[in-house]
Backbone as CSV, one residue per row, in Angstrom:
resi,resn,N_x,N_y,N_z,CA_x,CA_y,CA_z,C_x,C_y,C_z
1,MET,-2.754,12.289,-1.564,-1.497,12.315,-0.853,-1.113,13.757,-0.582
2,SER,-0.467,13.959,0.550,-0.010,15.296,0.889,1.236,15.623,0.082
3,ASP,1.609,16.909,0.105,2.830,17.315,-0.603,4.048,16.577,-0.060
4,ALA,4.065,16.351,1.265,5.192,15.632,1.866,5.250,14.205,1.325
5,ASN,4.093,13.550,1.208,4.068,12.189,0.670,4.469,12.164,-0.793
6,ASN,4.040,13.181,-1.561,4.431,13.261,-2.971,5.942,13.382,-3.086
7,ALA,6.533,14.225,-2.248,7.986,14.407,-2.278,8.685,13.114,-1.881
8,LEU,8.152,12.435,-0.860,8.741,11.180,-0.418,8.642,10.118,-1.504
9,ALA,7.488,10.030,-2.161,7.315,9.056,-3.239,8.310,9.325,-4.361
10,GLY,8.491,10.588,-4.704,9.451,10.941,-5.746,10.869,10.582,-5.349
11,ALA,11.208,10.844,-4.092,12.546,10.506,-3.606,12.735,8.991,-3.570
12,ASN,11.724,8.249,-3.093,11.835,6.791,-3.015,11.887,6.141,-4.391
13,ALA,11.351,6.810,-5.391,11.370,6.256,-6.746,12.789,6.116,-7.275
14,THR,13.712,6.846,-6.695,15.095,6.788,-7.147,16.031,6.187,-6.103
15,VAL,15.483,5.684,-4.996,16.290,5.077,-3.943,16.288,3.564,-4.127
16,PRO,17.460,2.959,-4.284,17.501,1.506,-4.433,16.903,0.820,-3.209
17,ASP,16.119,-0.240,-3.432,15.546,-1.067,-2.377,14.567,-0.334,-1.462
18,ALA,13.945,0.749,-1.926,12.951,1.453,-1.113,11.693,0.605,-0.954
19,ILE,11.361,-0.194,-1.954,10.195,-1.080,-1.891,10.685,-2.521,-1.855
20,GLU,10.155,-3.289,-0.910,10.488,-4.708,-0.811,9.883,-5.433,-2.016
21,MET,10.725,-6.030,-2.838,10.268,-6.640,-4.079,9.778,-8.080,-3.898
22,ARG,10.061,-8.712,-2.769,9.710,-10.115,-2.574,8.448,-10.328,-1.753
23,SER,7.766,-9.249,-1.423,6.536,-9.385,-0.635,5.546,-8.297,-1.032
24,LEU,4.358,-8.388,-0.481,3.333,-7.386,-0.733,3.818,-6.038,-0.218
25,SER,3.698,-4.998,-1.043,4.196,-3.673,-0.680,3.144,-2.611,-0.950
26,LEU,3.154,-1.585,-0.128,2.301,-0.424,-0.330,3.090,0.609,-1.114
27,ILE,2.553,0.996,-2.254,3.204,2.015,-3.082,2.738,3.405,-2.683
28,GLY,1.443,3.545,-2.429,0.922,4.849,-2.041,-0.555,4.785,-1.705
29,VAL,-1.040,5.851,-1.079,-2.461,5.972,-0.749,-2.985,7.269,-1.352
30,MET,-4.292,7.297,-1.593,-4.898,8.480,-2.215,-6.337,8.605,-1.752
31,GLN,-6.890,9.772,-1.887,-8.312,9.994,-1.632,-9.007,10.030,-2.980
32,ALA,-9.850,9.046,-3.243,-10.563,8.943,-4.515,-12.028,9.306,-4.311
33,GLN,-12.768,9.407,-5.392,-14.193,9.728,-5.296,-14.953,8.687,-4.490
34,ASP,-14.523,7.437,-4.563,-15.202,6.370,-3.829,-14.581,6.114,-2.460
35,GLY,-13.812,7.058,-1.940,-13.193,6.932,-0.623,-11.710,6.678,-0.725
36,PRO,-11.081,6.376,0.407,-9.633,6.141,0.389,-9.289,4.932,-0.473
37,ALA,-8.180,5.036,-1.168,-7.707,3.952,-2.027,-6.200,3.836,-1.871
38,ALA,-5.667,2.712,-2.286,-4.229,2.489,-2.192,-3.747,1.710,-3.406
39,LEU,-2.466,1.855,-3.689,-1.809,1.055,-4.729,-0.907,0.052,-4.031
40,LEU,-1.140,-1.222,-4.328,-0.329,-2.295,-3.769,0.439,-2.985,-4.880
41,ARG,1.612,-3.492,-4.535,2.431,-4.264,-5.469,2.622,-5.651,-4.883
42,SER,2.293,-6.675,-5.663,2.455,-8.050,-5.193,3.911,-8.481,-5.332
43,ALA,4.230,-9.613,-4.734,5.578,-10.170,-4.850,5.907,-10.534,-6.301
44,ARG,4.884,-10.732,-7.120,5.085,-11.053,-8.539,5.168,-9.813,-9.415
45,GLY,5.047,-8.630,-8.811,5.158,-7.397,-9.576,3.844,-6.850,-10.092
46,GLN,2.725,-7.485,-9.746,1.421,-6.988,-10.171,1.034,-5.786,-9.310
47,ILE,0.384,-4.811,-9.924,-0.063,-3.607,-9.229,-1.589,-3.615,-9.192
48,ALA,-2.149,-3.268,-8.025,-3.606,-3.200,-7.907,-4.001,-1.949,-7.127
49,ARG,-5.062,-1.297,-7.606,-5.683,-0.193,-6.868,-6.772,-0.830,-6.021
50,VAL,-6.742,-0.577,-4.707,-7.685,-1.217,-3.805,-8.417,-0.191,-2.951
51,THR,-9.606,-0.582,-2.505,-10.384,0.185,-1.540,-10.719,-0.761,-0.385
52,VAL,-11.256,-0.205,0.691,-11.611,-1.021,1.854,-12.630,-2.085,1.430
53,GLY,-12.376,-3.317,1.855,-13.245,-4.441,1.521,-12.774,-5.248,0.331
54,ALA,-11.848,-4.706,-0.450,-11.351,-5.416,-1.631,-10.558,-6.655,-1.226
55,GLU,-10.652,-7.680,-2.061,-9.832,-8.877,-1.905,-8.884,-8.949,-3.087
56,VAL,-7.592,-8.970,-2.794,-6.577,-8.970,-3.838,-5.309,-9.634,-3.308
57,PHE,-4.629,-10.369,-4.164,-3.364,-11.033,-3.818,-3.500,-11.928,-2.584
58,GLY,-4.688,-12.483,-2.335,-4.889,-13.392,-1.215,-5.135,-12.719,0.123
59,VAL,-5.385,-11.419,0.122,-5.667,-10.701,1.368,-6.933,-9.858,1.204
60,GLN,-7.539,-9.458,2.328,-8.689,-8.555,2.286,-8.308,-7.254,2.970
61,ILE,-8.558,-6.139,2.285,-8.221,-4.821,2.807,-9.265,-4.434,3.853
62,THR,-8.815,-4.122,5.064,-9.744,-3.785,6.139,-9.727,-2.306,6.494
63,ALA,-8.638,-1.597,6.215,-8.577,-0.155,6.494,-7.476,0.487,5.654
64,ILE,-7.708,1.757,5.308,-6.700,2.532,4.588,-6.555,3.862,5.309
65,GLY,-5.337,4.136,5.787,-5.038,5.396,6.461,-4.229,6.296,5.553
66,GLU,-3.753,7.403,6.105,-2.983,8.354,5.300,-1.641,7.791,4.843
67,GLU,-1.066,6.881,5.631,0.262,6.356,5.297,0.358,4.846,5.447
68,GLU,-0.807,4.168,5.597,-0.758,2.731,5.816,-2.028,2.044,5.334
69,VAL,-1.907,0.737,5.153,-3.033,-0.122,4.804,-3.031,-1.285,5.789
70,ILE,-4.200,-1.599,6.323,-4.346,-2.760,7.193,-5.123,-3.807,6.414
71,TYR,-4.626,-5.032,6.444,-5.293,-6.115,5.728,-5.359,-7.355,6.594
72,THR,-6.258,-8.265,6.216,-6.369,-9.557,6.873,-5.856,-10.606,5.898
73,ASN,-4.887,-11.402,6.366,-4.315,-12.425,5.483,-5.205,-13.663,5.454
74,ARG,-4.825,-14.645,4.678,-5.672,-15.834,4.494,-5.815,-16.678,5.753
75,TRP,-5.012,-16.414,6.783,-5.106,-17.130,8.049,-5.873,-16.332,9.108
76,GLY,-6.462,-15.189,8.681,-7.270,-14.375,9.588,-6.487,-13.413,10.456
77,GLN,-5.207,-13.239,10.181,-4.368,-12.335,10.970,-4.318,-10.964,10.312
78,SER,-4.411,-9.916,11.125,-4.294,-8.546,10.609,-2.831,-8.159,10.511
79,GLU,-2.495,-7.502,9.416,-1.140,-7.003,9.206,-1.224,-5.596,8.640
80,THR,-0.151,-4.852,8.803,-0.112,-3.459,8.353,1.018,-3.256,7.363
81,LEU,0.713,-2.559,6.270,1.715,-2.127,5.305,1.850,-0.618,5.433
82,SER,3.064,-0.118,5.456,3.305,1.313,5.528,4.012,1.788,4.267
83,ILE,3.835,3.056,3.953,4.562,3.632,2.830,6.058,3.568,3.156
84,PRO,6.890,3.103,2.243,8.337,3.022,2.520,8.874,4.356,3.016
85,GLY,9.689,4.287,4.066,10.295,5.477,4.641,9.447,6.155,5.689
86,GLN,8.221,5.658,5.928,7.321,6.271,6.898,7.382,5.623,8.264
87,SER,7.818,4.383,8.361,7.796,3.711,9.655,9.184,3.349,10.126
């Protein structure tokens, strides 16, 4: 994550309702040794570290960008999650 994203994450950590608690949410993205990765939070509060191709919470991760994750849901539709405050 860039310094701007780190600052935003820190600010959002103290902002009420910055993350939607009732649906799948993107917490953050990072560059890992095995490529881009992201932290997702499920509607049940579970946290998962994912990479492209991973299947988690009933979706398949198809792309990870600097500020977003694209996934395919169980009905074959592509959807995008963005870091809170970025879109």
